[in-house]
KOLRONU-691525 format. One record per residue (C-alpha): residue number from 1; residue in three letters; x, y, z. Coordinates in pm, whole numbers, padded with zeros to 5 digits. Last residue first. Layout:
BEGIN
NODE  nr rest      x      y      z
NODE NUM  ALA      X      Y      Z
...
// end
This chain:
BEGIN
NODE  nr rest      x      y      z
NODE 460  GLY -01003  04416 -01295
NODE 459  SER -00705  04277 -01104
NODE 458  LYS -00720  04002 -00836
NODE 457  VAL -00478  04076 -00564
NODE 456  LYS -00197  03727 -00497
NODE 455  TYR -00196  03669 -00182
NODE 454  TYR  00163  03548 -00074
NODE 453  LYS  00364  03762  00177
NODE 452  LYS  00069  04001  00255
NODE 451  ARG -00169  03704  00347
NODE 450  PHE  00178  03476  00470
NODE 449  GLU  00233  03788  00726
NODE 448  PRO -00107  03838  00804
NODE 447  SER -00115  03518  00925
NODE 446  ILE -00363  03239  00766
NODE 445  ARG -00636  03036  00907
NODE 444  THR -00849  03296  00867
NODE 443  LEU -00856  03406  00527
NODE 442  GLU -01174  03599  00473
NODE 441  GLU -00991  03893  00592
NODE 440  ASP -00800  03882  00200
NODE 439  PRO -01141  03850  00004
NODE 438  MET -01144  03531 -00125
NODE 437  MET -01066  03386 -00476
NODE 436  SER -00697  03492 -00380
NODE 435  LEU -00718  03144 -00187
NODE 434  LEU -00768  03013 -00530
NODE 433  GLU -00426  03137 -00675
NODE 432  TRP -00276  03077 -00305
NODE 431  SER -00324  02663 -00399
NODE 430  ILE -00250  02707 -00749
NODE 429  GLU  00103  02833 -00615
NODE 428  MET  00144  02594 -00309
NODE 427  THR  00122  02290 -00530
NODE 426  ARG  00373  02439 -00877
NODE 425  GLU  00626  02508 -00567
NODE 424  ILE  00540  02145 -00414
NODE 423  SER  00625  02024 -00824
NODE 422  ARG  00348  01850 -00999
NODE 421  ASN  00381  01564 -01194
NODE 420  GLU  00110  01535 -01464
NODE 419  ARG  00148  01203 -01572
NODE 418  LEU -00207  01091 -01516
NODE 417  GLY -00293  01486 -01577
NODE 416  GLN -00392  01698 -01303
NODE 415  LYS -00775  01746 -01134
NODE 414  VAL -00799  01811 -00703
NODE 413  PHE -00621  02149 -00769
NODE 412  VAL -00809  02280 -01076
NODE 411  ASN -01119  02147 -01133
NODE 410  GLU -01170  02030 -00713
NODE 409  PHE -01071  02355 -00655
NODE 408  GLN -01248  02575 -00834
NODE 407  GLU -01622  02372 -00752
NODE 406  ALA -01518  02424 -00443
NODE 405  PHE -01458  02734 -00411
NODE 404  LYS -01753  02866 -00663
NODE 403  LEU -01938  02731 -00358
NODE 402  PHE -01718  02928 -00123
NODE 401  ARG -01793  03254 -00313
NODE 400  LYS -02146  03174 -00335
NODE 399  ASP -02146  03184  00075
NODE 398  LYS -02058  03557  00067
NODE 397  GLU -02284  03683 -00191
NODE 396  SER -02549  03558  00035
NODE 395  LEU -02760  03216 -00125
NODE 394  ALA -03109  03206 -00208
NODE 393  GLU -02975  03251 -00606
NODE 392  GLU -02824  02952 -00557
NODE 391  GLY -03148  02762 -00459
NODE 390  VAL -03328  02652 -00115
NODE 389  ILE -03327  02265 -00164
NODE 388  ALA -02980  02243 -00371
NODE 387  ALA -02783  02532 -00239
NODE 386  LEU -02819  02359  00033
NODE 385  SER -02653  02058 -00026
NODE 384  ARG -02391  02244 -00226
NODE 383  LEU -02343  02484  00065
NODE 382  ASP -02152  02188  00285
NODE 381  ARG -01968  02138 -00010
NODE 380  GLY -01789  02501 -00006
NODE 379  GLU -01774  02538  00345
NODE 378  ALA -01560  02197  00355
NODE 377  TYR -01320  02306  00054
NODE 376  GLY -01285  02631  00237
NODE 375  ALA -01207  02456  00534
NODE 374  TYR -00962  02268  00377
NODE 373  LEU -00797  02492  00210
NODE 372  GLN -00727  02724  00484
NODE 371  ASP -00555  02438  00664
NODE 370  SER -00321  02346  00399
NODE 369  VAL -00252  02650  00341
NODE 368  GLN -00171  02747  00719
NODE 367  ARG  00006  02412  00741
NODE 366  HIS  00220  02498  00408
NODE 365  ASP  00338  02879  00444
NODE 364  GLU  00704  02801  00530
NODE 363  ARG  00699  02595  00263
NODE 362  THR  00886  02284  00200
NODE 361  LYS  01147  02071  00365
NODE 360  GLU  01337  02478  00505
NODE 359  LYS  01054  02598  00634
NODE 358  GLY  00748  02347  00671
NODE 357  ILE  00667  02020  00592
NODE 356  GLY  00786  01679  00673
NODE 355  GLN  00721  01666  01029
NODE 354  ASN  00355  01834  01045
NODE 353  MET  00243  01568  00796
NODE 352  LEU  00270  01252  01025
NODE 351  ARG -00076  01219  01111
NODE 350  SER -00150  01229  00693
NODE 349  LEU -00536  01210  00682
NODE 348  SER -00814  01194  00423
NODE 347  PRO -01148  01263  00527
NODE 346  LEU -01188  01584  00369
NODE 345  VAL -00963  01578  00076
NODE 344  ASP -01124  01325 -00140
NODE 343  ILE -00899  01194 -00398
NODE 342  ALA -01036  01163 -00743
NODE 341  PRO -00663  01126 -00893
NODE 340  TYR -00877  01248 -01119
NODE 339  ILE -01180  01426 -01209
NODE 338  GLY -01434  01287 -01479
NODE 337  LYS -01735  01435 -01286
NODE 336  ARG -01785  01029 -01179
NODE 335  HIS -01440  00963 -00995
NODE 334  LEU -01520  01332 -00827
NODE 333  GLU -01861  01158 -00694
NODE 332  ARG -01671  00790 -00680
NODE 331  SER -01463  00946 -00445
NODE 330  LEU -01117  00786 -00327
NODE 329  VAL -00913  00831  00030
NODE 328  THR -00569  00878  00149
NODE 327  GLN -00534  00737  00516
NODE 326  GLY -00348  00838  00831
NODE 325  GLU -00053  00674  01002
NODE 324  THR -00090  00324  01012
NODE 323  ILE -00214  00038  01249
NODE 322  TYR -00574  00181  01375
NODE 321  GLY -00681  00283  00990
NODE 320  THR -00549 -00105  00812
NODE 319  LEU -00851 -00209  01106
NODE 318  ASP -01108 -00007  00973
NODE 317  PRO -01004 -00047  00638
NODE 316  ILE -01051 -00411  00656
NODE 315  PRO -01312 -00470  00840
NODE 314  HIS -01560 -00271  00701
NODE 313  THR -01592  00076  00874
NODE 312  ILE -01496  00285  00501
NODE 311  ASP -01805  00117  00314
NODE 310  ASP -01703  00135 -00076
NODE 309  GLY -01956 -00136 -00063
NODE 308  PRO -01593 -00370 -00003
NODE 307  MET -01297 -00153  00059
NODE 306  THR -01039 -00145 -00238
NODE 305  LEU -00705 -00181 -00041
NODE 304  ILE -00392 -00002 -00110
NODE 303  PRO -00062 -00041  00074
NODE 302  LEU  00144  00258  00085
NODE 301  GLN  00483  00195  00255
NODE 300  THR  00789  00394  00384
NODE 299  ILE  01107  00199  00363
NODE 298  SER  01410  00377  00519
NODE 297  GLY  01788  00352  00423
NODE 296  LYS  02068  00465  00629
NODE 295  ARG  02102  00305  00928
NODE 294  GLY  02140  00357  01267
NODE 293  LYS  01816  00455  01389
NODE 292  ILE  01611  00214  01156
NODE 291  MET  01351  00366  00959
NODE 290  GLY  00983  00270  00890
NODE 289  ALA  00774 -00003  00750
NODE 288  ARG  00735 -00349  00890
NODE 287  GLU  00502 -00293  01109
NODE 286  TYR  00231 -00261  00779
NODE 285  ILE  00331 -00669  00769
NODE 284  ALA  00299 -00760  01074
NODE 283  SER  00060 -00515  01146
NODE 282  LEU -00170 -00701  00924
NODE 281  ASP -00170 -01071  01088
NODE 280  THR -00215 -00862  01438
NODE 279  TYR -00557 -00713  01305
NODE 278  MET -00631 -01081  01098
NODE 277  TYR -00643 -01231  01477
NODE 276  GLY -00996 -01266  01499
NODE 275  PRO -01033 -01398  01137
NODE 274  TYR -01259 -01257  00909
NODE 273  GLY -01594 -01378  00828
NODE 272  ARG -01762 -01027  00864
NODE 271  ARG -01630 -00962  01153
NODE 270  ALA -01512 -01303  01372
NODE 269  PRO -01472 -01648  01230
NODE 268  ILE -01477 -01957  01468
NODE 267  GLU -01201 -02106  01319
NODE 266  GLU -01279 -02427  01062
NODE 265  ARG -00872 -02449  00932
NODE 264  ALA -01044 -02406  00582
NODE 263  SER -01227 -02109  00716
NODE 262  SER -00979 -01974  00846
NODE 261  VAL -00775 -02002  00505
NODE 260  GLN -01051 -01827  00318
NODE 259  ARG -01039 -01566  00568
NODE 258  LEU -00693 -01467  00516
NODE 257  ALA -00733 -01515  00120
NODE 256  ASP -00993 -01228  00137
NODE 255  CYS -00781 -01016  00397
NODE 254  TYR -00490 -01104  00051
NODE 253  SER -00723 -00968 -00172
NODE 252  THR -00826 -00692  00051
NODE 251  MET -00455 -00552  00035
NODE 250  ASP -00504 -00515 -00362
NODE 249  THR -00248 -00357 -00390
NODE 248  LEU  00094 -00294 -00192
NODE 247  ILE  00347  00006 -00293
NODE 246  VAL  00689 -00045 -00098
NODE 245  LEU  00926  00268 -00112
NODE 244  VAL  01256  00210 -00050
NODE 243  HIS  01559  00387  00085
NODE 242  MET  01872  00259 -00026
NODE 241  ASP  02145  00227  00257
NODE 240  LYS  02245 -00176  00070
NODE 239  GLN  02173 -00386  00308
NODE 238  TYR  01945 -00172  00549
NODE 237  ALA  01698 -00080  00291
NODE 236  PHE  01749 -00305 -00024
NODE 235  TYR  01688 -00631  00188
NODE 234  GLU  01428 -00445  00382
NODE 233  ALA  01288 -00366  00070
NODE 232  ALA  01322 -00752 -00046
NODE 231  THR  01196 -00861  00210
NODE 230  LEU  00864 -00657  00231
NODE 229  ALA  00816 -00774 -00144
NODE 228  LEU  00884 -01144 -00060
NODE 227  ARG  00643 -01046  00345
NODE 226  PRO  00342 -00897  00066
NODE 225  THR  00352 -01235 -00164
NODE 224  ILE  00354 -01498  00129
NODE 223  LEU -00037 -01448  00186
NODE 222  ARG -00107 -01374 -00169
NODE 221  GLU  00037 -01775 -00261
NODE 220  ILE -00257 -01920 -00076
NODE 219  ALA -00478 -01785 -00338
NODE 218  PRO -00352 -01997 -00537
NODE 217  ASP -00266 -01855 -00910
NODE 216  ASP -00601 -01775 -01120
NODE 215  ALA -00622 -01412 -00964
NODE 214  LEU -00242 -01328 -01050
NODE 213  ASN  00038 -01262 -00784
NODE 212  LEU  00290 -01050 -00925
NODE 211  PHE  00561 -00915 -00722
NODE 210  ILE  00779 -00626 -00906
NODE 209  THR  01144 -00486 -00807
NODE 208  ALA  01173 -00104 -00909
NODE 207  ARG  01479  00116 -01014
NODE 206  GLU  01517 -00017 -01352
NODE 205  LEU  01146 -00022 -01411
NODE 204  ALA  01061  00330 -01407
NODE 203  GLY  01201  00434 -01725
NODE 202  GLU  00827  00564 -01799
NODE 201  GLU  00741  00329 -02043
NODE 200  GLU  00876 -00003 -01916
NODE 199  PHE  00685  00086 -01544
NODE 198  SER  00369  00126 -01686
NODE 197  THR  00361 -00156 -01971
NODE 196  ILE  00464 -00372 -01649
NODE 195  PHE  00126 -00228 -01424
NODE 194  LYS -00026 -00276 -01760
NODE 193  LYS  00027 -00642 -01844
NODE 192  ALA -00037 -00707 -01460
NODE 191  GLU -00421 -00555 -01497
NODE 190  GLU -00464 -00768 -01824
NODE 189  ASN -00381 -01104 -01696
NODE 188  THR -00586 -01057 -01402
NODE 187  ILE -00507 -00915 -01005
NODE 186  GLY -00517 -01122 -00688
NODE 185  MET -00179 -00937 -00543
NODE 184  ALA  00049 -00684 -00682
NODE 183  ALA  00374 -00656 -00483
NODE 182  PHE  00550 -00287 -00612
NODE 181  VAL  00865 -00245 -00462
NODE 180  VAL  01029  00058 -00531
NODE 179  ALA  01408  00184 -00510
NODE 178  PHE  01566  00522 -00433
NODE 177  LYS  01938  00553 -00361
NODE 176  GLU  01999  00903 -00286
NODE 175  GLU  02080  01236 -00466
NODE 174  LYS  01861  01514 -00199
NODE 173  GLY  01737  01815 -00263
NODE 172  LEU  01402  01692 -00292
NODE 171  VAL  01248  01292 -00172
NODE 170  THR  01128  01169 -00475
NODE 169  ALA  00786  01010 -00609
NODE 168  GLN  00735  01021 -00917
NODE 167  ARG  00703  00680 -01142
NODE 166  ALA  00575  00468 -00809
NODE 165  ILE  00340  00772 -00754
NODE 164  GLN  00188  00754 -01086
NODE 163  LEU  00173  00376 -01031
NODE 162  ALA  00003  00380 -00725
NODE 161  ILE -00294  00647 -00869
NODE 160  ASP -00308  00486 -01192
NODE 159  ASN -00372  00113 -00957
NODE 158  HIS -00652  00339 -00702
NODE 157  PRO -00832  00487 -01028
NODE 156  LEU -01130  00357 -00896
NODE 155  GLY -01348  00052 -01056
NODE 154  SER -01395 -00117 -00679
NODE 153  GLY -01339  00111 -00407
NODE 152  SER -01035  00284 -00228
NODE 151  PHE -00842  00326  00039
NODE 150  ILE -00480  00447 -00009
NODE 149  PRO -00250  00363  00264
NODE 148  LEU -00030  00546  00475
NODE 147  LYS  00276  00374  00604
NODE 146  GLN  00562  00677  00671
NODE 145  GLY  00952  00661  00684
NODE 144  ARG  00919  00915  00463
NODE 143  VAL  00716  01132  00486
NODE 142  LEU  00357  01210  00235
NODE 141  THR  00176  01486  00262
NODE 140  ASN -00218  01469  00260
NODE 139  MET -00275  01822  00257
NODE 138  GLY -00077  02020  00002
NODE 137  ASP  00182  01627 -00161
NODE 136  ILE -00100  01458 -00133
NODE 135  THR -00363  01646 -00252
NODE 134  SER -00084  01827 -00564
NODE 133  ILE  00031  01496 -00692
NODE 132  GLY  00422  01498 -00799
NODE 131  THR  00471  01261 -00523
NODE 130  GLN  00684  01499 -00323
NODE 129  ILE  00835  01279  00002
NODE 128  PHE  00924  01527  00299
NODE 127  ASP  01181  01374  00486
NODE 126  ARG  01050  01379  00926
NODE 125  PRO  00977  01049  00997
NODE 124  PRO  01151  00979  01397
NODE 123  GLY  01405  00667  01327
NODE 122  ARG  01248  00365  01556
NODE 121  SER  01486  00155  01762
NODE 120  TYR  01283  00204  02067
NODE 119  PRO  00966  00074  01861
NODE 118  ASN  01108 -00243  01750
NODE 117  ILE  01069 -00288  01365
NODE 116  ALA  00806 -00566  01300
NODE 115  GLU  00973 -00887  01201
NODE 114  GLY  01073 -01043  00896
NODE 113  THR  00835 -01325  00803
NODE 112  ILE  01046 -01368  00473
NODE 111  GLU  01380 -01619  00604
NODE 110  LEU  01642 -01399  00372
NODE 109  GLU  01881 -01562  00124
NODE 108  ASP  02206 -01377  00055
NODE 107  GLU  02428 -01237 -00256
NODE 106  PRO  02181 -01467 -00440
NODE 105  ILE  02219 -01531 -00852
NODE 104  ILE  01897 -01404 -00976
NODE 103  GLU  01844 -01646 -01285
NODE 102  PRO  01841 -01474 -01693
NODE 101  GLY  01557 -01274 -01776
NODE 100  LYS  01243 -01407 -01903
NODE  99  ASP  00991 -01173 -01704
NODE  98  ILE  00915 -01455 -01461
NODE  97  PRO  01177 -01486 -01192
NODE  96  GLN  01049 -01658 -00908
NODE  95  GLY  00974 -01466 -00618
NODE  94  LYS  00665 -01672 -00504
NODE  93  GLY  00407 -01448 -00623
NODE  92  ASP  00574 -01422 -00944
NODE  91  LEU  00886 -01224 -00995
NODE  90  ILE  00920 -00877 -01267
NODE  89  ARG  01308 -00737 -01242
NODE  88  GLY  01432 -00387 -01295
NODE  87  LEU  01608 -00400 -00945
NODE  86  MET  01697 -00789 -00810
NODE  85  ASP  02057 -00734 -00936
NODE  84  TYR  02091 -00637 -00596
NODE  83  SER  02054 -00986 -00463
NODE  82  VAL  01835 -01173 -00283
NODE  81  LYS  01707 -01512 -00281
NODE  80  LEU  01383 -01517 -00072
NODE  79  ARG  01340 -01798  00238
NODE  78  ILE  01030 -01956  00326
NODE  77  VAL  01155 -02151  00654
NODE  76  ASP  01356 -02479  00743
NODE  75  GLY  01342 -02846  00874
NODE  74  LEU  01220 -02977  00549
NODE  73  PHE  00890 -03146  00667
NODE  72  ARG  00808 -03415  00391
NODE  71  VAL  00455 -03538  00299
NODE  70  THR  00413 -03828  00097
NODE  69  ALA  00072 -03844 -00111
NODE  68  GLN -00136 -04149 -00109
NODE  67  ASN -00390 -03964  00120
NODE  66  ASN -00480 -03767 -00151
NODE  65  ILE -00346 -03471 -00361
NODE  64  GLY -00467 -03416 -00719
NODE  63  SER -00603 -03062 -00615
NODE  62  THR -00469 -02957 -00300
NODE  61  GLY -00386 -02595 -00423
NODE  60  GLU -00015 -02497 -00534
NODE  59  PHE  00117 -02304 -00229
NODE  58  SER -00024 -02573 -00009
NODE  57  GLN -00107 -02508  00349
NODE  56  VAL  00002 -02735  00627
NODE  55  VAL -00205 -02821  00948
NODE  54  VAL -00006 -03097  01186
NODE  53  MET -00162 -03314  01430
NODE  52  ASP -00112 -03534  01750
NODE  51  LYS -00019 -03282  02007
NODE  50  SER -00118 -02943  01759
NODE  49  THR  00064 -02784  01544
NODE  48  ASP -00043 -02493  01267
NODE  47  LEU  00004 -02346  00942
NODE  46  VAL  00326 -02541  00839
NODE  45  GLN  00420 -02472  00483
NODE  44  GLY  00347 -02625  00111
NODE  43  LEU  00563 -02713 -00187
NODE  42  ARG  00470 -02918 -00447
NODE  41  GLU  00635 -03216 -00627
NODE  40  GLU  00461 -03446 -00891
NODE  39  GLY  00551 -03778 -00890
NODE  38  ASN  00242 -03939 -01002
NODE  37  PRO  00123 -04071 -00677
NODE  36  LEU  00269 -03671 -00501
NODE  35  THR  00465 -03543 -00323
NODE  34  ILE  00438 -03268 -00088
NODE  33  SER  00729 -03078  00055
NODE  32  VAL  00720 -02885  00333
NODE  31  LEU  00875 -02586  00471
NODE  30  GLU  00813 -02501  00857
NODE  29  GLY  00679 -02201  00935
NODE  28  TYR  00584 -02313  01262
NODE  27  GLY  00843 -02600  01350
NODE  26  VAL  00808 -02961  01400
NODE  25  SER  00856 -03233  01656
NODE  24  HIS  00792 -03570  01483
NODE  23  THR  00503 -03819  01349
NODE  22  LYS  00227 -03563  01321
NODE  21  GLU -00037 -03692  01178
NODE  20  VAL -00126 -03470  00911
NODE  19  PHE -00416 -03189  00778
NODE  18  LEU -00334 -03034  00445
NODE  17  LEU -00500 -02716  00382
NODE  16  PRO -00617 -02553  00014
NODE  15  GLY -00953 -02675  00068
NODE  14  SER -01000 -02939  00340
NODE  13  ILE -00749 -03247  00304
NODE  12  ASN -00799 -03511  00548
NODE  11  LYS -00588 -03700  00714
NODE  10  ILE -00251 -03737  00550
NODE   9  THR -00027 -03956  00695
NODE   8  ARG  00168 -04080  00412
NODE   7  TYR  00505 -04000  00551
NODE   6  GLY  00851 -03878  00352
NODE   5  LYS  01201 -03920  00542
NODE   4  LEU  01473 -03654  00508
NODE   3  ILE  01818 -03798  00347
NODE   2  ASN  02104 -03598  00508
NODE   1  MET  02384 -03731  00298
// end
């Protein structure tokens, strides 16, 4: 039997990091067992290795660890035990069951680091995912295999939107195996209970696997939680031929943990104190979404991040926007008006929308209707500023129509119930009801053919 030798070679401790004198060759990402003088064992991982020193990150913190602790390098990397029985289960941020259910009997053990999908092997995203939320389905369409983040702010209902999408998401006209992998990082116990209760009440837990890293869990654990979630998603997608929706909340907590580790390593900080390699690190997570040629399964990602100070130019949303295929932006102004889901369609964007809409996918008039709604709402929003200065009475009749259109757009199209699941047909009906507030000839983004077919003439 091969007994791994332990070493008392800890030279320094900084935050969650141990600086260990190098005694033999070790690999990046290798697992480390840390035995405290009182016999307690903790798990760590090699974060960096040089000629003389190994940097080890402890997943359970460094409290109580001193230079009398014994370090053993285990010669393996972190693996997740995966099984089809993970569906319906709630796990902690290390992948251990916390729902009082039985131990998961693994079918396989997979490395959690994973790999980004080779661009040559990627299949083209083209299937429309109906979320039941009009502002997403109608104007910011989610396509299977896409990574479409939600940019939010502190106190905005991003978690409610995420749960609603998790409950309602479906691909039209196809009976396929579908799963949700939900990973929450740095959340409170109250938020965790809310997530679990919501999944259970709606009957969505049976098709979901939930990973929960709580606010009082070690920050270092947050760095592995999204990787565990994506490893589970890859197992469901590529070994069980399932279509998986991965929701990651909150990537800001993840990036703050990354900054904490970088600071402990005394690395030279980049923008706002975040490490210069944050772009690469985020890419390694986001690029695990997609479809692979020849495989039936797929992974669609909805990362959620709270923008510090509602600043969309902050490094986290800024870098995320470069990597992902668009963004859904929440508005504090709409939230203050009591409008849920408070999605602001003007700065929102889905770069893959055209691949997932149109005839035989959603509806033939979808693209033109979306463009017309966008144009009308943008015009109405601009006129609000003008009306605040000169008064609404000074506006022309045409301007007043656009002003009224913007108000109705927010109250009828954007606003919907927390459990209101709108079909794409219903979303298009609401769109035409709004567009029919305008004279036919002002719908310049819509072809005469579609105006004739769908325009609703107001009676009386």
